[in-house]
C-alpha positions as CSV (number, residue, x, y, z in Angstrom):
1,M,0.0,0.0,0.0
2,T,1.1,3.5,-0.7
3,E,0.5,6.5,1.6
4,E,-2.8,7.4,-0.3
5,G,-4.2,3.9,0.5
6,V,-4.0,2.7,-3.1
7,P,-2.4,-0.7,-3.5
8,I,0.9,-0.7,-5.5
9,G,0.4,-2.0,-9.0
10,T,-3.2,-0.8,-9.4
11,D,-4.1,-0.2,-13.0
12,E,-5.4,3.4,-13.1
13,E,-6.5,3.0,-16.8
14,F,-9.4,0.6,-16.2
15,K,-11.0,-0.6,-19.4
16,P,-14.4,-2.3,-18.7
17,R,-14.3,-4.8,-21.6
18,G,-16.7,-7.2,-20.0
19,T,-19.2,-4.4,-19.4
20,V,-19.0,-3.3,-23.1
21,A,-19.5,-6.9,-24.2
22,I,-22.6,-7.3,-22.0
23,V,-24.1,-4.0,-23.2
24,A,-23.4,-5.0,-26.8
25,L,-25.0,-8.4,-26.3
26,F,-28.0,-6.9,-24.6
27,T,-28.4,-4.3,-27.4
28,A,-28.1,-7.0,-30.1
29,T,-30.8,-9.1,-28.3
30,L,-33.2,-6.1,-28.2
31,V,-32.7,-5.4,-31.9
32,L,-33.3,-9.0,-32.9
33,L,-36.4,-9.3,-30.7
34,W,-37.8,-6.0,-32.2
35,L,-37.0,-7.1,-35.7
36,S,-38.7,-10.5,-35.2
37,I,-41.9,-8.8,-33.9
38,Y,-41.7,-6.3,-36.7
39,L,-41.5,-9.0,-39.3
40,I,-44.4,-10.9,-37.7
41,L,-46.5,-7.8,-37.9
42,I,-45.6,-7.2,-41.6
43,A,-46.3,-10.9,-42.4
44,R,-49.8,-10.5,-40.9
45,G,-50.5,-7.4,-42.8
46,V,-51.0,-5.1,-39.9
47,T,-51.3,-1.5,-40.9
48,T,-51.4,1.6,-38.8
């Protein structure tokens, strides 16, 4: 530990790669679900 209470060797440039991957997967899932529902509505001939 240093005087500031930060452990020696701590990486100050934290890159949240796992978080970015989870958000990308979540976004892709939402887009695919929306697209599937949209295509079902188009196939049924639903109009506004």
